N, C-alpha and C positions, 0 to 999 in steps of 0.2 A: 550886758547881755548881746550878744554878737544876735545879726538876722539872719546867716544863712549858712546852714550847717556844713561840712563836709562831705565829699559823696565823688562816685564816675562822675568825670565828662564825658557826655553822652552826643551822639551823631545826629546831625544835622536831621529834624523828623522825627526820625525814630526810636531821639533817645537812647537812652539804653535798654527799650523795649528785644534787641534784635538779642543781645547775649542773656537777657532774661529767658528769652522763649527757648533758647538753647538749651538750657541747663539752669530755670532756678533755683533750684535747693543748691546749687552750689554757687548759682549768683549771688544767691538771698546770706549762706555761711558765708563767701570771699566781703558782702559787704558787713557784715556783723567782726568779724575778724580785726577786716581794717581799719573801720572809723568808728564803731564803736557804739554810743548811744543811741544815735538820730545822726542817721543817715538821708541826706538827698538825692532825689536822682529822676527821671523821667522816663514815666513810660508812653510813649509816644507823646502826646502833648500834654500829658496828664502831669502832673508835678506832682512827688511824692515824697512820703517821711517814711522809712522805716525807721519804728522808734522797738531797742533791744535790748531799753532795763525796766525790769520787771517792774517799779515804783511806776512808772508811765504806763505801764500796760494797764497796771491796775487805778489810776489816776481815769483811762479811756476807758476800762469797761466797770468800771465799782465806782470808786467816790466821786468821777466829776461825769461822771454816765450820760447826764443830761443835756452836756457843752456837746454830746457828737452824734451820730445818726446813722444809719447804714446810706452808702451812699450812692448817688445817685446813676455814674457811671454805670452801675450791675441794675440797672435800669430797664435795660432794651431785654436782652434774651433771657436773663432770668429770672427779668419783670414776667416775662412770656408765659413760661412755664413753673412760676409758685406765685405768680398773682404780688396777691397781697394776705399770704400764709401768713403763720409763723415768723418766720425767719426773714421777713422783708418789713413784712409791716413798720408801720410806724406810729408814734404818738398813741392818742385814745383808740383807736385800731385797733393797734396791739397791746394797749391794756386790755381791752374788754378781751381779746381774745383768748388771751392765756387765761386771762380770769376765768374764762370755761372752761380750757380745756386742762387747770391744774387739776380738776377730779379725777380726769384718765390718769393719774403718772402720779395719784396718792402713795405714799409709800405706806396702806397700807392695804390698797387696790397692786401695787407691785408685788406683796408678800401669797399673794394666790399662784401666782403666776409659775411658778417652778415645775410643776407637774407638766405643763404644757407646753413649755420647752424642750423639757426633757422628752418628752412623747413627738414635737417638733423634731426634732435631734433623732431622734431614735429610726423615726419613717427615712431621712436621709438613710444613717448610716445600714436601713435592712440593703438599700442598691450595691452596697462598696464590698468587694470579696479579695480577698487577700489575695499580694500581689499586684492587683488592679494598679492602674494611673488615672490619676484622677487629677483635675482643673479645681484646687480647693476653693481659688476664689469663686467660681462659683458658683458651688458647693455651698459654703459660705455664703454665697446673696441669697441663694435657693431657699436656704432655713432659715435665714432672718427675714427674707421679704415674707415668708408662712407665719411666724411670730409676728410681724408689725399686723399682718393684715388679719390674723388671727383675734389677737389681745387688744388692736387700737381700732380697725375698722368690724369687726365682729363676724367676718366669714371665714372663707379658707379660697386657695388658687389651686384652682385644676392645674391640667398639665398643657391645656391651651395658653392660658393665661401667663404661666409662668415664662412660658415660650416667648410672646407675644411679649411681655413687659421685656425678659431679654434681650432678643434684637432691636426695641427702642432702648439702653442704655445707653451702647454704643453713638448711636449718633447724637446723641444726648450730652456724650460721654466728652467727646469730636469738638464741637460748638464750643465749649470751655477751655482746651486748651490754647495756653500761651500763641499768640500769632501776631508779631510786628505791624503788618500790613493792618491786618485790623484794631491794631491800639492805634496806630493814624489818621486812620479809614472812618467819615463823618458818617455814623447808626445808620441811613437811610442808604448808604453805598449796597449794595446785594457784593454780597461775596459766596467762594464755592463752599456749600458746605448748609447754606442757610434753607435752601427745599427740604434738603435730607431732616435738617433738624424741624422744623414747620412739622413735616410730617409723623417725627418720631411726637410730639408734642399732640396733635389730633391721637394717635395712637395710645396713649396714656390716656387723654382726658375718655376717648369709649372707653379704657377698662375703667377708667371711675366711673361713667355712666352708669355702667352695669351695675357696680356694686353699690351704687346709691339706690338705685330702681330698688335693686334687692331686700335693702335692708326697709324703706319706707313702709311704715306698717309696723315693725316690728319692733321700733326703737321708744314705745313707752309711752306713758302720755303729759302733753309738753304739760299742762296747767302742773299736778302735780309732783314735776317732774318725778318722777318714778320711770323706771325701766331699767335695762339694760348700763352698766357703767363703762363700755366702752367710748372713744372718744369719739364715733360717728353717729351713734344712736344720742349724745347729749346735742352732739351741730342740729339734727335732723329734731330735736325737741325743740332747738330753742329757735330753729328757721318756725316754729309753728308756732311758735309768739310771734316772728316776725319782727325776731331778730337776725336772722339771719339769711344772705340772698342765696340761690344756688350758684354765683361765680364765687361768692367767697366758700364755701360747700368743696366745693371745687378745688379753691384754693389751699385751703386745710388738708383736701385725701392729700393730693398733690404732693404736697410738703410732705405728710407723712409716709406715706409710701416710698420716697426717694431720701431723704433726709432720714426717717427711719428705720432704713434697716442699712443701708451704706457702709456709715462708723462703725457700726458692732463687723459686717462682714469683712471689712479691709483693717481692724484690727483683727479677729481670727487671724485674717490668712497669714501677716505678715507675724503671731506668733508662732504659727504654725510652720513659716521656714525658722526661723528664728531657735524655736528649740531640735529643730532638722539638723542647724549648724552646730546647734550647743550641748551635745549630746549629756553629760555634765548633769543641765540643768532639766534636761529632759528626763533622765535617771529621777533625779529629783521630783519631780511633777508627779510620775507614776508611785513613789515610794507614798507623797503626801497624800495622793486617790485613796491609795492601799490602806495607807491604815486611817482614816477618815472614812472612806465607805466600803472598803471592800470594795463586793459584787456588786452592791446595792445602790441604784441609781440615785444621784442626786438630790439634797431635796432642802426647800429653802431654810431648816434647821441646820444645814451643812455647809449652808456658804461662808457663814465666819466665821470656819473652823480651816478654811483653804486658804490659810496667809499666803502661802510657796505660789500655788496659781496668781490672786491677786496683786502680787510684785510681778511675776513674769508679764502679765498683762498690760502691766504699767508701764513696767520697761517697756513693751513692743509700741506702747504707743508712745514713749516719748522718742525711742531709735525712729520709728515711721507712723507719727502722725497721720491718720486722714484727713485732716482737715489743715492743710500745713500753710496756709496763710490767711490771715483774712479781712476787709477793711470798714474802717472807718470814715466819716468825714466833718473836720468841724464846721457847728455850727456859730463859735464866732472866735476871733483869731485867739491866741490860748498862748503857754509857755508852756515847754514841753524840753527839759533838755538843757535850759539853759538856752533857748532858742525860741525864737516867736516865732509858732504856728497859724498862716493867714487863715482867715473863715474861707471854707470852699476846698481846703487843702485836704490829698487823698491823705489817709493816714491807714499805713500797711504794718502788722501786729502779726510777725512770721513764728511760726511754734517750730517747726524746721527749724529756722535760725536759734532760738535761743531754748531747745530740748537740746542742740550738741554744738553747746556754747563751753570754751575752756574755761570761761567764767567762772558758770553757776555750776560746774558738773565734772567731778576728776574721771579721766580718761571717757570724755564723751559720745563718741562713736566706739566704745564696746557695749556689748549687751552683757550685763551684770544687774539681775534682780533683786541681788545682796543690797546693793546700794539704798534701796528704799527702807531700812530697817538702821543701815550704817548710816546715810546722810539727810540729818534731820536740820541743820541749819541753814540751807538754801531757800532765796525768797520763792515767795509762796507763787507771784506769775512768773520764773522761771518755765515754769507748767502750766500747762492749761490746756490740754486739747480738747476742753469741750466751751473753751470760754469762760464767760467768768459774770461776776458783777445780775445786775436785774434778768440779763438778756442771755444767762449760761443758758447751753440744750437744758429743750426741758426733757428728754431722753435719756440725761446722762446716767439715772439710777438704771435705768432699763435697762441701759447698752452694757454699760456693767456687770450687773446680773445676767441677761443672755452669753456677758465671753466669757465669766468664769463657768455658768452652766453645760455650756456647748464644748468648751475646751475641757471640763473635768470628765461627763457623760462619752467624749470620743478618744481622751487619751485613758479610760479605762479596759475599752476595746480596741482598739491602737495605735502605732507609732506609726510619723510619717516621713514615709524619706525624701526629699528636693530632688530632682532626677536630671537638674540643668547641671554645668562645671562651672558656669559665668553667677554674679548676682545679677535678681529683678531687676531690668532698667522698668527706672518709672516714669509714669505717663501720666504729667498732671496736666488736671481737669478740676473741675469743682473740688476734686478731693483726687488723694496721691492714689492712684493707682497700679499696680505689676502692668506695663504696656502688652507685655503677651501670656496672663494669665501667672497661673504657677502653679505646676506639673509638679505633684507629689504621687509618688508612691503608696499606696499603705500595706500596711504588714499586721496580722491578728498579732496581741500577743497574746 
């Protein structure tokens, strides 16, 4: 067994962080193509191992998940933002919070969401006009925020709150854009953008405080655990039993408010872009929607019949995975891909690199929704937009349901035309955004 995986030679102090920061997507694809299953490189002082074999990804996320944890190096700014919510918590805290949250995401509860999701989408479409240019990323953010706040927090967003959240999202995202200087600098060193980031976190906390205050007294009875089944009501009943602190509720609501809408909004944004570039696929979506629904709004009964719509959504998440890379940290020395990985090593799993690898996908850069009925033998973890294993995204099924319903309802009434000549420039933050939005002209059908 070799002790040192191959990888690029980095610069003093910066390692490969400047190459990564310039274009992480090109960099990760190049590593996967050049070096294979296990790649070693430095992000500043951080010794990092990129895994691109689905079997190794499965071990890290599923079969040997107990040997890996969320990394400590993500605990500073991200910890300030999300605290010990479900995304970052570990050990017994995570297990307790996950068990507490599970009923809010139960499949039987999701069955009743279709009408609410469609209604929120109709509210958005009421503001569209034939021939108008809209920023689809902004509008998909608006509708998915409305859905998550309604279904998981039991309230709504007025126009002022929507504006407040939108204004906070930009400095929050900018804080996590790859920066070689930040990679190399100690965490305590002040950096440009820190004050804007802290102000944005404070703004979001004020929104959350208002939401929580509004819901107190409407959340049901803690002794019988009877009452509304949205996540915030569940958390507030648990607090009445002494099981949740104010801080823990803040962390869970912040995690739900941000992570709960972002993946779905981005999936829809890139889906609209891809359909605008592939008129045959767009036509097939419209034909399936007309055949299954006619002019009726989609219901939960219809979702299973929208097979091509689902393939389109899956293919959009393959080509443009909102979460393009995730990290784990080894809790003990492990062997992966024939190499010894030391304890505390940073392990990167990149959806972007694996979703576009020609080792697992035929013509990987092509938008081909039919591949989902044609290629059935690929390894399971060649595709993992929602992670996997015990810590897979708790909102996976809600996100897929939202995406299908919003895509379907909108396609009944509009087709969308991308208005720029060049491809969207990708902005790497915690998730993958189009850097300058996604301007599209809407055409009534």
